[in-house]
C-alpha positions in Angstrom: 23.1 -108.1 -123.3 23.2 -109.5 -126.8 20.8 -112.3 -127.8 19.0 -112.5 -124.5 15.7 -112.1 -126.3 16.4 -114.8 -128.9 16.0 -118.1 -127.0 16.2 -120.3 -130.1 19.0 -118.6 -131.9 21.4 -121.1 -133.5 23.8 -118.9 -135.7 24.8 -115.3 -135.7 27.3 -113.1 -137.6 28.1 -109.6 -136.1 29.8 -107.7 -138.9 31.1 -104.1 -138.7 29.0 -103.3 -135.6 29.9 -100.3 -133.5 29.7 -100.8 -129.7 28.9 -97.2 -129.0 29.5 -96.2 -125.3 29.3 -99.8 -124.2 31.6 -100.8 -121.3 30.6 -104.5 -121.4 29.5 -106.4 -124.4 27.8 -109.4 -122.9 27.1 -112.3 -125.3 24.7 -114.5 -123.6 22.7 -117.3 -125.2 21.8 -120.9 -124.2 21.1 -122.0 -127.8 23.8 -120.2 -129.9 26.1 -122.7 -131.5 28.0 -120.7 -134.2 29.1 -117.1 -133.7 31.2 -114.9 -136.0 32.3 -111.4 -134.9 34.1 -109.5 -137.7 35.5 -106.0 -137.8 33.5 -104.5 -135.0 34.7 -101.3 -133.2 34.1 -99.1 -130.2 34.8 -95.5 -129.3 36.3 -96.5 -126.0 37.5 -99.4 -123.7 35.1 -102.3 -123.4 35.0 -105.8 -122.1 33.6 -108.8 -123.9 31.8 -111.4 -121.8 31.0 -114.8 -123.2 28.2 -116.9 -121.5 27.4 -119.3 -124.4 27.4 -122.9 -123.1 26.2 -124.4 -126.5 28.6 -122.6 -128.8 30.8 -124.9 -130.8 32.3 -122.6 -133.5 33.7 -119.1 -132.8 35.2 -116.9 -135.5 36.6 -113.7 -134.1 38.4 -111.2 -136.4 38.6 -108.0 -134.5 40.6 -105.4 -132.7 41.3 -106.7 -129.2 39.0 -105.7 -126.5 40.3 -104.2 -123.2 39.4 -107.5 -121.5 37.6 -110.8 -122.0 35.6 -112.7 -119.4 34.7 -116.3 -120.3 31.9 -117.5 -118.1 31.0 -120.5 -120.3 32.7 -121.7 -123.5 32.7 -125.3 -122.4 31.3 -126.8 -125.6 33.6 -124.9 -128.0 35.3 -127.2 -130.5 36.6 -124.8 -133.2 38.1 -121.3 -132.8 39.3 -119.0 -135.6 41.1 -116.1 -133.9 42.5 -112.9 -135.4 42.9 -110.3 -132.7 44.9 -107.1 -133.5 46.3 -104.4 -131.2 45.6 -101.0 -132.8 48.2 -98.2 -132.8 46.2 -96.3 -130.2 46.1 -99.4 -127.9 49.9 -99.9 -128.5 50.6 -96.4 -127.4 48.4 -96.8 -124.3 49.7 -100.2 -123.1 50.6 -102.5 -126.0 52.2 -105.2 -123.8 49.0 -105.5 -121.7 46.9 -106.0 -124.8 49.3 -108.7 -125.9 48.6 -110.5 -122.6 44.9 -110.0 -123.1 45.1 -111.8 -126.5 47.2 -114.6 -125.0 44.7 -115.1 -122.2 41.8 -115.2 -124.5 43.6 -117.9 -126.6 44.2 -119.8 -123.4 40.5 -119.7 -122.6 40.0 -121.5 -125.9 42.7 -124.1 -125.3 40.2 -127.0 -125.0 39.2 -126.8 -128.7 39.9 -129.6 -131.3 40.4 -127.1 -134.2 42.3 -123.8 -133.8 43.3 -121.1 -136.3 45.7 -118.4 -135.2 46.5 -115.3 -137.3 49.9 -113.6 -137.5 48.6 -111.0 -135.1 47.7 -113.6 -132.5 51.0 -115.5 -132.9 53.0 -112.2 -132.4 51.0 -111.3 -129.4 51.3 -114.7 -127.7 55.0 -114.8 -128.3 55.5 -111.3 -126.9 53.2 -111.6 -124.0 55.5 -113.6 -121.7 52.6 -115.8 -120.8 53.2 -119.5 -120.4 51.3 -121.5 -123.0 48.5 -123.8 -121.7 48.2 -127.4 -122.8 46.1 -127.9 -125.9 45.4 -131.5 -125.0 42.3 -131.9 -127.3 43.8 -130.0 -130.3 43.8 -132.1 -133.5 44.0 -129.4 -136.2 46.2 -126.3 -136.0 46.1 -123.7 -138.8 48.6 -120.8 -138.8 48.6 -117.5 -140.6 51.7 -115.9 -142.0 54.9 -117.2 -140.4 57.7 -114.8 -139.6 60.4 -114.6 -137.0 58.1 -114.4 -133.9 56.1 -117.3 -135.4 59.2 -119.5 -135.7 60.1 -118.6 -132.1 56.6 -119.6 -130.8 56.0 -122.7 -133.0 58.1 -125.2 -131.1 56.4 -124.3 -127.8 53.0 -124.4 -129.4 53.7 -127.9 -130.9 55.1 -129.1 -127.6 51.8 -128.0 -125.9 49.7 -129.9 -128.5 50.6 -133.6 -127.8 47.7 -135.0 -129.8 47.9 -132.8 -132.9 47.0 -134.6 -136.1 47.0 -131.9 -138.8 49.3 -128.9 -139.1 48.3 -126.3 -141.8 50.5 -123.3 -142.8 47.5 -121.5 -144.4 49.3 -118.3 -145.5 52.6 -119.9 -146.2 56.0 -118.6 -145.0 56.1 -114.8 -144.7 59.8 -114.6 -143.9 62.6 -117.1 -143.2 64.4 -115.2 -140.5 64.4 -117.5 -137.5 63.5 -120.7 -139.2 67.0 -122.1 -139.0 66.8 -121.8 -135.2 63.4 -123.4 -135.3 64.7 -126.4 -137.2 67.7 -126.7 -134.8 65.4 -126.6 -131.7 63.0 -129.1 -133.3 65.8 -131.5 -134.0 67.0 -131.3 -130.3 63.5 -131.4 -128.8 61.0 -133.2 -131.1 57.5 -132.5 -130.0 55.5 -135.6 -128.9 52.9 -135.1 -131.7 55.6 -135.6 -134.3 56.3 -139.0 -132.9 52.8 -140.2 -132.2 49.9 -138.5 -133.9 50.8 -135.9 -136.6 49.8 -137.6 -139.9 49.2 -134.6 -142.2 51.0 -131.3 -143.0 49.6 -128.7 -145.4 51.8 -126.0 -146.9 49.8 -123.3 -148.7 51.2 -120.4 -150.8 54.3 -122.5 -151.3 57.0 -120.4 -153.0 59.3 -123.3 -154.2 62.4 -121.8 -152.8 65.3 -123.9 -151.5 64.4 -122.9 -148.0 60.9 -124.3 -148.5 62.4 -127.7 -149.6 64.7 -127.7 -146.6 61.7 -127.2 -144.3 59.9 -130.0 -146.0 62.9 -132.2 -145.6 63.2 -131.3 -141.9 59.5 -132.3 -141.3 60.0 -135.6 -143.1 63.0 -136.4 -141.0 61.4 -135.8 -137.6 57.7 -136.8 -138.2 57.6 -140.5 -137.5 53.9 -141.1 -138.4 53.4 -138.6 -141.2 51.3 -140.0 -144.0 50.0 -137.1 -146.1 51.5 -133.8 -147.3 49.6 -131.2 -149.3 51.4 -128.4 -151.1 49.5 -125.5 -152.6 51.0 -122.8 -154.8 50.0 -120.1 -157.3 53.3 -120.9 -159.0 53.8 -124.0 -161.1 56.0 -124.2 -164.2 58.8 -126.3 -165.7 61.1 -125.1 -162.8 58.6 -126.1 -160.2 58.1 -129.4 -161.9 61.8 -130.0 -161.6 61.7 -129.1 -157.9 58.8 -131.3 -157.3 60.9 -134.3 -158.5 63.5 -133.2 -156.0 60.8 -133.0 -153.3 59.8 -136.5 -154.2 63.3 -137.8 -153.7 63.2 -136.3 -150.2 60.4 -138.7 -149.2 62.5 -141.8 -150.0 63.2 -142.8 -146.4 60.1 -141.1 -144.8 56.8 -142.6 -143.6 54.9 -140.5 -146.1 52.4 -142.3 -148.3 50.8 -139.5 -150.3 51.7 -136.0 -151.7 49.3 -133.7 -153.4 50.6 -130.7 -155.3 47.9 -128.1 -156.2 47.8 -124.8 -158.1 44.9 -122.5 -157.1 43.1 -125.5 -155.5 43.4 -127.6 -158.6 45.4 -130.8 -158.2 48.4 -130.8 -160.5 50.3 -133.8 -159.2 49.5 -136.6 -156.9 52.1 -139.2 -155.7 51.1 -142.4 -153.9 54.2 -143.8 -152.2 54.7 -147.4 -151.0 
């Protein structure tokens, strides 16, 4: 049992730890509020049990365990999740491990801030599990978006009726599937786009025509959008020209502010009236 002898522990980071011959990794603490588990491994199957009623922030970047038991995560408000199925796990029973990831994400569905990696997005989409309601979710951050991500995203947004901030943290990895995503979103606009979503962040922006089409689509369906932040490592005369085109797209939108950044340094800021 981890942390049972640390009654006043507030913060912990478990990094590159080997759970040798452990069948159950029990994380139990009444005081722990911030927990980071990163790149840990095991020489066999193991279950992770959470009994952490005070925890508010969980960062979990790891190969998926065989199972997760959540006894108490009731105070959790922020979860950063990156769970990966190894090649050995895939050969053993990859689809079952996908379901394990989807179930663990569902156990965190009451959070206000959620970050999902490409691995998690692919697993949830492939698991066949129904998405829970993310009723308290205000900020959603997504890793690389590719075909399975475009397939999952409409359902994820529909399950997040009170979402306020949508962040594409790693940009768009591939565009295959995004045309179908836009068509679905036009037919079935998620509630959050009509009532609560006020900010969209697009990081690692590539300034392709498809990127601008996606921006235009969001501007057309987001009825209460006020802010958009675009970050890119690319910015030249060509991108300046495209930024003017982007500005024209906002003409009939509800947008009030656009920030364009290069390597986290603000290049352009538009205040719209």
